[in-house]
N, C-alpha and C positions, 0 to 999 in steps of 0.2 A: 102944788102942781109942779113937776120937774120939767125943765126945758129939754127939748130934743137934742140940743147940742150944748156942749160945755162952753162956758164963757171964753171968748177969744179964739175958739177953734173954728176953722173954716168948714163949711159943709162938704161932705164927701160927694164926689162926682156921681151923677146918676148913670147907671149902666145904659149903654146905647140900646136903643130899641132895634128889633130885628130889621126894620125897614130903613134905618138910618144909614147914610153913606159912610164907608170906612176908607181909610188911607190905602192907596193902591200899593200893594206889596207883592213881591215875588214869592214863590213857593219856599224860598229860604228865609223869608222874613225881611229881605232887603227891599227898600223902596225902588220901584221901577225907574224912577228918575235918576237915582244914584247909580243903579246898574247901567243905565244908558250912558251916564257920564263916564263911567269907567270903560265902556265899550267904544266910546267915541273915537279915541286914537286909532283903534283897530279898524273901525268902520271907515275912517278917513283914508287909511293906507289901503284898505280893500277897494275903496272907490277909485283911488288914484292909480293903483297898480293892476287892478283887474277890471272893474266895471268900465272905467273910461277907455282903456285900450280896446276892450271888446266893442264898445259902442263906436269908437272912432274907426276901427277896422271895418265894421259893418257899413258905415257911411262911406268910407274911402273905397270900398269894393265896388261902388256904383259910379265911380268917376274914372276918367282916363288917366294916362300916365302923368300928365301935367297936373292933374287935380283941379283943373279949371272948368272942365266940361263934363256934363252928366253923360255917362256911357250906358246907363241901364243895366241890362243883364249880359252885356258883351263879355265882361270879365269872367262871368260864370260859364258862358258858352265855351270859353277857352279851356276850361277844366276838362272838357270832353273832346276837344278838337286838337289841342296841342300835343304833339308826340311825346315831349318830355314829361308832361303832366300825366299822360296816360301810362307811360312806363312807370312813373313814380307810384301811381295808383295800383298798378298790377303788383309791384314789389311790396307795397303796403299790405295787400291782401296776403301775399306769401308770408310776410312777417307776422301778421295777426294769426294766421293758421298754424304756423310751425313753431315760432319762437316760444309763445306761452305754453304750447302743448309739450314741447321737449323739456323746457325748464321745469314745468310742473311734474312731469313724469319722472325726471331725474331726482327732483326734490323728494317725491314720494318714495322712490327706491332707496335713496340715501337715508331718509328718516326711518324707514322700516328696518333696513339692514343694520344701521348703527345701534339699534336697540339690543342687538344680539352679540355685540362685541364689547370687550372691556375697554378698548381705546376709542369708543364711539364719540366721546366728548372731544377728544383731540382731532378726530376726523372731521367733526362738525365745524370745529374752529378753522381748520384748513380750508374747507369748502366755502365757509362764509367769508373768509378773508378778502376775496376779490370785491366784496361789497364796499370795503373801505377805500378802494381805488376809484379815482374819478374816471369818467368816460374818456377824458382826454388822455390820461395815462394808459388806460386799457387799450385805447386805439393805437397809441405808439407802440405798446408791447406787441400787439398782434400784427401790426404792420411789419415788425421785424420777424415775428414767428412765421408769417406767410411769405417771407422774401423768397424769390425764385432761386437764388444761389444757395445750394445745399450747405456751403461753408458758412452761411449767415442765418438762413431760415431754419428753425427747428423742425417745422413740419416737413419740409423737403429733405432735411438731413435724415429723419426717421424713415421717410418714404423711400428714399434712394437706398438706404441701408437694407431695408426689407427686400426691395427689388433686386439689389445686387447679390443678396443671399441666394436667390433662386435663379437669377439670370445675370451672370457675371458680365460686366461691361468690358470693352476692349481697352487695352492699354496703348494702342497704336492708331488712334482715329485719324491722325494727319500724315501717317507714313505713306510714302509713294516712291516709285523708282526714280533714280537720278539719271544723269546722262549716260548714254551707251549701256543701258541696263539690259540684261537678258529677259526682263519682264515687260509684258504689255498689259494694258487694262482689259478686264474681263468681268462684266456684270457686277461692278462694285469691288471686285478683287483684282488679282493680277495673275497672269499665266505666262509660263516660259514660252519664248518664241520657237524653240526647237525641242525635240524629244531628248530625254536623258537615258543613259544606259548604265547597267551594272558595272561596278568598279570605277565609276566616275565621281569626282567631287564637283558639286554644283554650287555656284555662288549665287546667292539671292540678296544682293545689296539694296538697301532702302535708305531714304533720307526723310527729313521732315519732322522728326521727333527730337526735342531737346534732350540732352543726356540726363538732366534732372527730372524729366518726366517719364523716363523708362521705369519699368517695374523695379522695386527695391532689390529683388534678388538677381538682377542682371549683372553678369560678370564680363570680363574682357573677352571679346570675340576670339574664337579659335578656328583655324582652318582645319576642318575635319579630314582625317586620313582616309584615303580610298580603301574600300574593303571588297574582296572578291564576292560576287553574288549579291552585293548590296549597292544601294545608291546613297551616298552620303553628301551632306551639304552644310552650308552655314547661312543663316539669315541674320544680318547684323546692320547696325547703323553705320553706313559708309560715309562717315564725316568725322574729321578731327579738327578741333579748334585751333586757330592760328593760320595766318596767311601762308599759303604755299605748303602747308603741312599735310601729310597723308597722301596715299596713292589711290586713285579712283579705281574701284572694282577690286581692290585687294584689301585683305584684313590687316589693319595696322594695330600696333600694340595698345593704343589709347582708345580704340573703338570698342563699343559694347555690343553684346549679342541681344537679339530679340527674344527674351525669355518668355516661353509660352506661345510663340507664334505657331499657328496650325498650318500644316503643309499637307496637300492632297496630291496623289498621283492620278491623273485623268487619262484614260485610254478609250478612244471611240465614244466619248461623251459620258463615260461611267468612271466613278471613283474606284480604283482597284487597290489603293493602299493609303493609309493616313499616318501622320507622325506629328509630334509636337517638339518644337525646338527646346533644347536645354537652356540653362542659365547663360551659357557661353554662346548660344545661337546655333549649336550643332544639332543635326538631326540625322536619322537613318531610316531608309525605306527598304522593304524586302525585295526579293528578286521579281515578284509580281509587277513591280513598277518599271521593269525594264522596257524601254521603248515608249513610255508614257511621257506626258508633259506635266510639269509640276505647277500646281496652282496654290496661291495664297488666297483662301476664300474670303468673301466680303465680311464675314463675322469678325475677322481680325481688325477691320478698319471702321466698324460702325462707331458713330459718336456715342460717348458715354451718356447713360440715362441721367437726365437733369431734373427729374422730379415732375411735379404737377404745377401747372400755372394756377395757383390758388386764387390769385387776384385777377385772373383773366375774365372776359365777358361772361363765360358760362358758369363759373364757380364763385364769383365774387360775392353774390348775395348769400349763398349758403355759408361761405367762410365767415362773413360778418355776423350772421346769425349764430355761428359757433362761438364767436367772441362774446356775444350777448349772453348766451346760455352759460358760459363760463362765469360771467359776473353774477347772474341772477338765480342760478340753481341753488345757491346757498340761502338766498332769501326765501325761496319756496320751501326748502328743507326745514328751516327754522319754524315757519308758520305751521307746516304740516306736523312737525314734531310736537308742537304745542297742542295741536288737535289730537294727535295720537296719544298724548298723555291722559286725555279725558275719555278714551275708549274703555268701556268696562272690560276688565280682564276676564271676568267670569264668562262672558260670551265666547271669548277666544278659547278658553280652556274647555268649555262645554262642547264646542265644535270639535276640538281635538279628541275629547273623550268619545264623541259619537263616531269617530273614525275619519274625520276630514284631514286631508294632508295639508301641508303648509300653503301650497298654491291655492287650494280651495278656501282655506281660512282667509287668505289675503284677498282673493277675488270676491268672495261672497259675504264676508263680514267686515274686514278692515276697510276696504275701499267704499262700500256703501255707507258706513258710519262716518267716513271722512269726506263724503261727497260735499257737504256744505263748505268745509274748509278748502277743498280742492277748487270749488267754484269761485270762492273769493280770491284765491291765489291766481287762478287763470284769468279772471276778469281784471284784476289789478294789473297783471302783466300785459293784458291786451291794451289797456289804457296807456301803459308806459310805451309799448312799441308803436302805437299810433303816432307818438311824438318823437320817435327815434331820429336823431340827427348827428350827434357827435361821432359815433362809431363809423357811420357811413362816410362822413366828411373826411375823417382822418385816415381810415384804413384803405378805402378805395382809391387807387391811383387815378391820375387824370385821364389815362387812356380807357379806363373802364368805369369811371364815375357815372357816366350816362346810363350804363347797364345796372348799376347798383342804386340808382336814384330812388328816393322816397319823398313823400309829400313835404315833410319839414325841410329837407335839403332843397327841394325845388322852390319852396317858398323863399328861402334865402337867396337862391340864384336869381329868381325872378325879381326880387326886391332890390338886391344890391349889385349883382353882376350884369343883369340885362336892363335895369332901370325901368321896370314895369311894376310900380307899387300897387296899382289897381288890381292886377292879376294876383300879386302876392297877398293882398288883403282878402281876395276871394278864396284863395287856398286856405288862409288862416280861418276864415269863417266856415269853410267846408270841413276842416279838421275839427273845429269846435262842434259842429253838428254831428260828426262821427263819434266824438268822445262823450257827448252828453248822454245818449241812451245807455251806453255801457256803464257810465258813472252812476246814473240813476238806478240801474239794475243792481250794481254792487252796493249802493247805499241802502236800498230796500232790503236786500238780503241780510246785510249787517244788522239792520233794525229788527228783522224777524228773529235773528239769532239772539239778540239782546233780550227780546221779550220772552223767549223760551227760558 
């Protein structure tokens, strides 16, 4: 009779029965205790940096500014009664509605159009580059872009250039008559005190404009020669540098003419003739001006157009949203481009074969197929704008920061500037409550996309 086991050999382990307990392992085969050990540092950091601050903020929101007395829901009532917080809430609504919409729309347009050009990759790189810039740097850049002075701010430099192309500004905004001048004020302009007659030279001396601010084409003023049947005159800068130099009311060699000065002859309240001064300030009017009074209209002296007050109370929020879109349109474009790469080209070609134009293909096929990606991008940007702080704090000047206020900035101001940490904590909890539903919606959508 042979033995079941060889001499010295250990018996083979019996296979576990179906009901016997097994070691707790994860789906990858790793014991769950080992997995928890590796996750422990991350869990500790998560608790210290996320869970504890959230819990402390919730508790702190029910106490007064000192933190010693329970205030109940008084801090939460301030969310709807404090003017600053209500303005911030209104601006947050504007941000959530417009900023993600515009950034997503631009990203969609860029993604679709760059597929049709050979240099599309280079364009995408340029559009995406602002994402590499911090909010602080972007805020400083756009604070300069929106500067009111057209010599500093790019936005106003462009705006003033376009405006002056169609409506030229005056070169003499500060010009005015000097002592013993034959001119008197008249509805923003100046009018001669006595009528003029043909064959007469008329002096129109003005002061108030520095020689270096006169038009570049201005030349030395010349006393026009009288002409029969015409009225001639000179409009010039009646001022010569140097003490005691120059004769008042007379054209001196160093004085410059008002190049482009408009002159009108007014008789019985009606303009009967017009002229424009040459580079040396001389002008000539026909015989119809005989007996009229000469007027320098107000258009000669209107202040130059200085652009738009981008950071004023009415435009500061749209201006900051523009800076945000500049930064995040590239992010939207990259994600939408990735989604566009997965769109079946057969559907697009079939639609074109059936006679659909490009707009119809875009509206009825491309956009519906990209709807899940567009939703993810828009919701992600919504979460981001709910927490916007840096751009508003840096770009908005102190005079209009109240008008550009948002919840995150108001949280900072209440907690650090006004010394009301209870209200600041209530704002933080309110922001968390606003972000959580949007975040859950985005997470569920992403999970559904993965399952597909």
